[in-house]
C-alpha positions as CSV (number, residue, x, y, z in Angstrom):
1,M,130.5,75.6,150.2
2,N,131.8,77.2,153.3
3,K,135.4,76.2,154.2
4,R,136.4,75.8,157.9
5,L,139.2,77.8,159.4
6,P,142.3,75.6,159.9
7,S,143.3,75.3,163.6
8,K,147.1,75.1,162.9
9,A,147.2,72.5,165.7
10,G,150.7,71.7,164.8
11,A,152.1,75.0,166.0
12,S,155.2,74.6,168.2
13,P,155.1,75.3,171.9
14,Q,157.4,78.3,171.3
15,E,154.9,79.7,168.8
16,V,152.0,79.2,171.2
17,R,153.9,80.9,174.0
18,R,154.7,83.9,171.8
19,T,150.9,84.4,171.1
20,R,149.9,84.5,174.8
21,G,148.4,87.7,176.0
22,R,147.2,89.0,172.7
23,G,144.4,91.5,172.9
24,A,141.5,92.3,170.6
25,E,143.5,94.9,168.7
26,E,146.2,92.4,167.8
27,V,143.7,89.6,167.0
28,Y,141.9,92.1,164.7
29,E,145.1,93.0,162.9
30,I,146.0,89.3,162.4
31,L,142.6,88.3,161.1
32,K,142.3,91.4,158.9
33,R,145.7,90.7,157.3
34,E,144.8,87.1,156.7
35,I,141.4,88.1,155.1
36,I,142.9,90.8,152.9
37,R,145.7,88.5,151.7
38,L,143.2,85.7,151.0
39,E,144.9,83.4,153.5
40,L,141.3,83.2,154.8
41,A,139.3,82.8,151.6
42,P,135.8,84.3,151.1
43,G,133.2,82.0,152.7
44,T,135.6,80.5,155.3
45,V,133.9,79.8,158.6
46,I,135.6,81.4,161.5
47,D,135.9,78.7,164.1
48,D,136.2,80.5,167.5
49,V,137.5,77.5,169.4
50,A,140.2,76.8,166.8
51,L,141.1,80.4,166.6
52,C,141.4,80.7,170.4
53,K,143.8,77.8,170.4
54,R,145.8,79.0,167.5
55,L,146.3,82.6,168.8
56,G,146.4,81.7,172.5
57,V,143.6,84.0,173.6
58,S,140.2,83.8,175.2
59,R,137.0,84.2,173.2
60,Q,136.4,87.8,174.3
61,P,139.2,89.3,172.1
62,I,138.0,87.1,169.3
63,R,134.4,88.4,169.6
64,E,135.6,92.1,169.8
65,A,137.8,91.6,166.7
66,L,135.0,90.0,164.7
67,I,132.6,92.8,165.6
68,R,135.1,95.3,164.3
69,L,135.7,93.3,161.1
70,S,131.9,93.0,160.6
71,S,131.5,96.7,160.8
72,E,134.1,97.0,158.0
73,G,132.3,94.4,155.9
74,L,135.1,91.9,156.0
75,V,133.1,89.2,157.9
76,E,129.4,88.5,158.1
77,A,127.1,86.5,160.3
78,N,125.7,83.4,158.7
79,R,122.1,82.1,159.2
80,N,123.3,79.5,161.7
81,R,124.9,82.3,163.8
82,S,128.4,81.4,162.7
83,T,130.7,84.0,161.3
84,I,132.2,83.7,157.8
85,V,134.7,85.7,155.8
86,A,132.6,87.9,153.6
87,S,132.0,86.7,150.0
88,F,131.7,88.8,146.9
89,D,128.5,89.4,145.1
90,I,127.6,91.5,142.1
91,A,126.0,94.3,144.2
92,S,129.0,94.6,146.4
93,I,131.4,94.8,143.5
94,R,129.4,97.5,141.8
95,D,129.2,99.5,145.0
96,F,132.9,99.1,145.5
97,L,133.7,100.3,141.9
98,D,131.4,103.3,142.4
99,G,133.0,104.1,145.7
100,V,136.5,103.9,144.2
101,L,135.6,106.2,141.3
102,L,134.2,108.8,143.6
103,M,137.0,108.7,146.1
104,Y,139.8,108.6,143.6
105,R,138.4,111.6,141.8
106,L,137.8,113.6,145.1
107,T,141.1,112.7,146.8
108,C,143.2,113.3,143.7
109,R,141.6,116.7,143.2
110,L,142.1,117.8,146.8
111,A,145.7,116.4,146.9
112,A,146.6,118.5,143.8
113,E,145.2,121.6,145.5
114,N,147.0,120.9,148.7
115,S,150.3,120.0,147.0
116,R,150.8,123.7,146.2
117,V,151.3,124.4,149.9
118,H,152.3,121.0,151.5
119,G,154.2,119.4,148.7
120,A,153.7,115.8,147.6
121,G,156.7,114.0,149.0
122,D,154.8,111.0,150.4
123,V,152.9,110.5,147.2
124,L,156.1,110.6,145.2
125,S,157.8,108.1,147.5
126,A,154.9,105.7,147.3
127,Y,154.9,106.0,143.5
128,K,158.6,105.1,143.3
129,A,158.1,102.2,145.7
130,H,155.2,101.0,143.6
131,A,157.2,101.3,140.3
132,E,160.1,99.4,141.8
133,A,157.8,96.5,142.9
134,A,156.3,96.4,139.5
135,K,159.8,96.4,137.9
136,V,160.9,93.3,139.8
137,G,157.4,91.7,139.5
138,H,156.9,91.3,143.2
139,I,153.1,90.9,143.4
140,D,152.8,91.4,147.2
141,G,154.8,94.6,146.8
142,I,152.7,95.8,143.9
143,V,149.5,95.3,145.8
144,E,150.8,96.8,149.0
145,Q,152.4,99.8,147.3
146,N,149.3,100.5,145.3
147,R,147.6,100.8,148.6
148,Q,150.2,103.1,150.0
149,F,150.1,105.3,146.9
150,H,146.4,105.9,147.2
151,L,146.6,106.3,151.0
152,A,149.3,108.9,150.5
153,I,147.0,110.8,148.1
154,A,144.1,110.5,150.6
155,N,146.2,111.8,153.4
156,L,147.4,114.7,151.3
157,A,143.7,115.5,150.5
158,G,143.6,116.7,154.2
159,N,140.3,115.1,155.3
160,E,140.6,112.2,157.8
161,I,137.1,110.9,157.0
162,Y,138.0,110.6,153.3
163,A,141.2,108.9,154.3
164,N,139.3,106.3,156.3
165,W,136.8,105.7,153.5
166,V,139.7,105.2,151.1
167,R,141.4,102.8,153.6
168,N,138.2,100.7,153.8
169,L,137.8,100.6,150.0
170,L,141.4,99.5,149.6
171,D,140.9,96.7,152.2
172,H,138.1,95.3,150.0
173,G,139.9,96.1,146.8
174,E,143.0,94.2,147.8
175,R,141.0,91.0,148.2
176,M,139.4,91.5,144.7
177,M,142.7,92.4,143.1
178,R,144.5,89.3,144.5
179,L,141.7,87.1,143.2
180,Y,141.8,88.9,139.8
181,L,145.6,88.5,139.5
182,R,145.5,84.8,140.1
183,Q,144.1,84.3,136.7
184,Y,147.3,85.8,135.3
185,D,149.6,83.8,137.6
186,N,150.0,86.9,139.8
187,R,151.4,89.0,136.9
188,V,150.5,92.6,136.2
189,A,149.8,93.4,132.6
190,D,152.1,95.9,130.8
191,G,150.7,99.4,131.0
192,A,148.3,98.5,133.8
193,L,150.2,100.9,136.1
194,N,150.3,103.9,133.9
195,G,147.4,105.5,135.7
196,H,149.6,106.3,138.7
197,H,152.1,108.2,136.6
198,R,149.3,110.5,135.3
199,I,148.0,111.1,138.8
200,L,151.5,111.9,140.1
201,E,152.2,114.4,137.3
202,A,148.9,116.2,137.9
203,I,149.4,116.4,141.7
204,L,153.0,117.6,141.4
205,A,151.8,120.2,138.9
206,G,149.1,121.3,141.3
207,N,146.4,120.8,138.6
208,P,143.2,119.7,140.3
209,D,141.2,119.2,137.0
210,D,143.9,116.9,135.5
211,A,144.4,115.1,138.8
212,E,140.6,114.3,139.0
213,R,140.6,113.1,135.4
214,A,143.7,110.9,136.1
215,G,142.1,109.5,139.3
216,A,138.9,108.7,137.4
217,L,140.9,107.0,134.6
218,D,142.8,104.9,137.2
219,A,139.5,103.8,138.7
220,Q,138.1,103.0,135.3
221,I,141.0,100.8,134.4
222,M,140.4,98.9,137.6
223,A,136.7,98.7,136.9
224,E,137.2,97.2,133.5
225,G,139.5,94.5,134.7
226,L,137.5,93.5,137.7
227,S,134.1,93.6,136.0
228,R,135.4,91.3,133.2
229,F,136.6,88.9,135.8
230,F,133.7,89.0,138.4
231,L,130.7,89.9,136.3
232,T,130.5,86.9,134.0
233,G,127.7,85.0,132.4
234,S,124.3,86.6,132.8
235,S,125.8,89.3,135.0
236,R,127.5,90.8,131.9
237,S,124.2,92.7,131.3
238,L,125.1,94.8,134.4
239,S,127.4,97.1,132.5
240,L,129.5,99.4,134.6
241,A,130.4,101.6,131.7
242,A,127.9,104.3,132.5
243,R,129.0,104.4,136.1
244,T,132.7,104.9,135.3
245,E,132.7,107.7,132.8
246,L,135.5,110.3,133.1
247,P,134.5,113.7,134.3
248,T,134.2,116.3,131.6
């Protein structure tokens, strides 16, 4: 059942005044953050009127932001012409996992090649931040730094199109990961973060083959966890194993 977007009618006058004058870009960023962090759950109906009141904007920036979010697959039009936060289905999860496998392999390989010339300082910094978040068990930090780690790799790969693809995959992946971690009370299992260490070592060593294998392994670890969680019941017959084999 679709859930309706809360209006937050209780916002203080000071809060309302601070939101005045927001444009489509800021509305887009606010909605995207709320969708990715599951503050707006999958299936939530986007109430334009309530949203205009909450953010203190006209309907035009809301429309522009929703068009952009729709192009990214984060919202979708319903049959009654309303807009809802995109839900998950088996096909989208399989496509996501295929995309992650391909892009992790590709960007890790290219990053290892480029590290010989450009170094890998940003990748190393992101790895350390991710490890620190994991050490203290800060789930928001773990999820965010996982994103920054893979974006740093994609940026080092040196192709802006690839970086944009990885960014979009991570947007969808963050929603899935947050849902997945809720079953463990937002705790990350021991050893679940080891894949990043393998990737980092290969990139620092400038070894493209090892980096590609490490990226594929990291994607496979994610695929196994998410497929167990999302692909239940009759959908278990849709095995992802053949689609997540490591490159030879």
